[in-house]
VODO-544186 format. One line per 4 residues: number of its first residue (from 1); their letters; for each residue x, y, z of C-alpha. Coordinates in pm, 1 decimal. Each point is the difference from the previous one (the first is absolute). Example, Ala and Ser with C-alpha at 12.3 -4.5 7.8 and 13.67 -1.06 7.14 Angstrom:
% VODO-544186
1) AS) 1230.0/-450.0/780.0; 137.0/344.0/-66.0
END
This chain:
% VODO-544186
1) MDSA) -10373.3/26313.8/-13717.8; 243.5/-160.0/250.4; 84.0/248.8/297.1; 263.3/-225.3/158.5
5) PKVE) 358.6/139.1/-9.2; 208.6/-179.0/-229.0; 276.6/-209.5/125.5; 327.1/51.8/-153.9
9) PDDR) 284.2/-262.2/44.3; 242.5/227.5/126.5; -260.7/170.7/269.5; 113.6/-86.7/353.7
13) YRLF) -251.5/-79.0/287.0; 68.1/12.3/382.1; -109.8/-357.8/92.3; -95.8/-201.2/329.6
17) VALP) -178.5/-301.3/56.3; -275.5/1.2/303.1; -287.5/-151.9/161.1; -301.1/238.0/-38.4
21) LPED) -191.2/39.2/322.2; -371.0/-86.7/7.9; -199.6/299.0/27.9; -129.0/-69.7/352.7
25) SRRR) 354.8/-34.6/105.3; 108.7/370.2/-155.9; -299.7/134.0/170.0; 89.9/-124.5/352.4
29) LVRW) 373.3/98.0/-51.8; -101.1/365.5/-103.9; -232.6/23.9/327.8; 297.9/-119.4/198.8
33) QLDA) 234.8/246.4/-178.7; -224.0/293.2/86.0; -25.5/-97.0/359.7; 369.0/-147.7/81.7
37) LPAP) 212.2/189.2/-190.2; 122.2/389.0/-13.0; -205.5/225.7/-221.0; 176.1/75.6/-318.6
41) SADA) 259.0/255.1/-17.7; 299.9/154.4/-188.6; 214.5/-298.0/174.0; -267.8/-276.7/-17.6
45) RLVP) -272.1/-112.9/-209.5; -234.3/-322.6/2.1; 8.9/-239.2/-288.6; -332.8/57.1/-192.3
49) PENL) -257.2/-275.0/-40.5; 67.4/-66.9/-330.4; 362.1/-80.4/69.4; -17.7/-245.1/289.6
53) HVTL) 104.9/-348.0/-118.4; 269.9/-259.8/93.8; 287.6/4.1/-215.5; 153.1/-328.5/-121.9
57) AFLG) 287.8/125.0/-211.5; 133.5/387.4/-111.0; 100.1/-23.9/-363.2; 94.0/348.5/-61.1
61) SRPA) 23.9/143.5/-323.5; -36.3/-235.1/-281.3; -25.0/23.0/-373.3; -360.0/-52.7/-150.3
65) AELP) 116.8/-292.0/-216.2; 21.3/-195.9/337.1; -357.2/26.1/86.7; -139.7/-301.9/-179.2
69) AIAA) 262.1/-240.8/149.1; -37.0/126.7/341.0; -385.5/-26.2/-27.8; 32.0/-340.3/-116.1
73) ELAG) 222.7/-94.7/313.6; -235.1/155.5/207.8; -291.4/-200.2/-135.8; 204.7/-300.8/74.2
77) AART) 57.1/75.4/358.3; -373.6/110.6/47.4; -89.2/-329.6/-163.1; 167.9/-214.7/270.6
81) GERP) -20.7/227.6/272.4; -269.0/-5.4/297.6; -169.5/289.4/128.8; 167.3/91.2/310.0
85) VLTA) -166.9/95.0/318.9; 180.7/291.7/192.7; -67.8/165.9/333.6; 159.3/316.7/150.8
89) ERYR) 269.8/-78.8/231.1; 167.5/314.6/80.3; 88.8/370.4/-96.9; 372.1/64.1/-103.3
93) ESRS) 201.8/284.5/-115.0; 317.3/7.2/-232.4; 167.5/294.8/-87.3; -270.3/167.4/-215.0
97) VGMV) -300.4/-197.6/40.3; -254.2/-133.8/240.4; -139.4/-367.0/-62.7; -269.0/-228.0/117.1
101) VLAD) 202.1/-337.4/18.3; -234.8/-311.1/-93.8; 11.2/-356.2/133.7; 4.1/-262.3/-289.6
105) EDGR) -224.1/-251.6/102.4; 112.6/-328.0/-151.5; 276.9/184.7/-178.5; -198.1/27.7/-328.2
109) AGRL) 133.8/349.6/-57.8; 344.4/-84.1/44.9; -1.1/-293.9/-240.0; -181.9/240.5/-262.6
113) AGDV) 266.6/277.6/83.4; 282.3/-248.1/-53.2; -133.5/-163.4/-332.7; -69.2/353.5/-120.4
117) AERL) 378.2/106.6/74.6; 138.0/-324.4/-145.5; -196.7/33.8/-327.0; 63.7/349.1/-26.3
121) ARLG) 380.0/-29.2/71.6; 8.5/-294.5/-247.7; -140.0/246.4/-270.5; 256.7/246.7/85.7
125) VYRP) -191.5/280.1/94.8; 11.8/-27.5/403.0; 295.6/-47.1/231.1; -154.9/-149.3/333.0
129) EERP) 77.0/178.1/315.0; 243.7/-171.1/250.4; -225.9/85.7/306.4; -280.9/-233.4/55.0
133) WLPH) -343.1/99.7/-156.3; -211.2/172.2/258.2; -375.8/33.3/-84.7; -128.5/344.1/91.1
137) VTVL) -199.8/290.8/-120.1; 175.7/359.6/-7.6; -263.6/240.0/185.2; 228.4/294.1/69.4
141) RFRS) 281.6/181.6/-156.3; 221.0/256.9/198.6; 316.4/210.4/-37.0; 70.3/-40.7/384.2
145) RPRL) -86.0/-318.8/191.1; -284.1/73.3/219.0; 58.2/-310.0/203.8; -346.1/-110.2/61.7
149) APVP) -117.3/-304.8/135.3; -384.7/-17.2/-53.7; -202.6/-333.0/49.6; -6.0/-170.2/-332.7
153) PDLG) -351.4/17.2/-174.1; -258.9/-274.3/44.1; -25.1/-91.4/-416.6; -134.5/-351.5/112.6
157) RVSP) 130.3/-280.1/-263.0; 113.6/181.7/-307.2; -3.8/-223.6/-329.1; 94.6/157.5/-314.1
161) SDVA) -117.0/-155.9/-313.3; 212.5/128.1/-243.3; 392.2/60.6/-57.9; 62.4/315.8/-226.7
165) LYTS) 243.2/191.8/-206.0; -15.2/348.8/96.9; 146.8/302.7/-166.5; 116.1/310.1/233.6
169) VLRR) 43.4/352.5/-125.2; 175.4/250.8/222.7; -154.8/318.5/52.3; 63.3/284.4/247.6
173) TGAQ) -301.7/-96.9/206.1; 140.0/-365.2/24.8; -17.4/-302.5/-237.8; -311.1/-88.0/-176.8
177) YAIR) -49.0/-383.4/-33.6; -217.0/-175.6/-263.9; -40.8/-379.3/-87.3; 102.9/-79.4/-330.9
181) DAFP) -64.0/-381.3/24.5; -189.8/-208.8/253.1; 18.4/-361.1/30.1; -259.2/-223.0/216.8
185) LGG) 180.8/-220.2/272.3; -76.4/-362.1/-71.7; -129.9/78.5/-328.8
END
């Protein structure tokens, strides 16, 4: 008996495309979060280890009928993409999140993000942002900006091996992410 939930064509999924971080990089980020960032409170919460990733494109709510075409485009981008090499550069805050900004050695992650954006835009499921893509990992979410300035973590050279299509389910305790499909880079 198959216990997987049945996907109906009119079901909708909140989707994004990202580079999953290698386990060692996630462990280092978690240690850094606990040492360098404020303790969780009603105003701020650390992003949990399973949600640490580098977003390439946020698609928002999309119908289930589009999933096969999205996956095919990501598989194509992964085949021609190269494994990026990323290093932690600095900590940065926006209105609601704290992030570790990453340096993109040789520009491979940026080229992959551009290819993914172009493919998904041609498919009609994504509108590229007007601002340039910034490689980063969101590490903290908050209501009031804490204006922190921690030394960035020592992650070494981070080289994600896959590009993944994630689903995101919003819960009271925060978003819950799951990899729906993953495709090896250069494969």
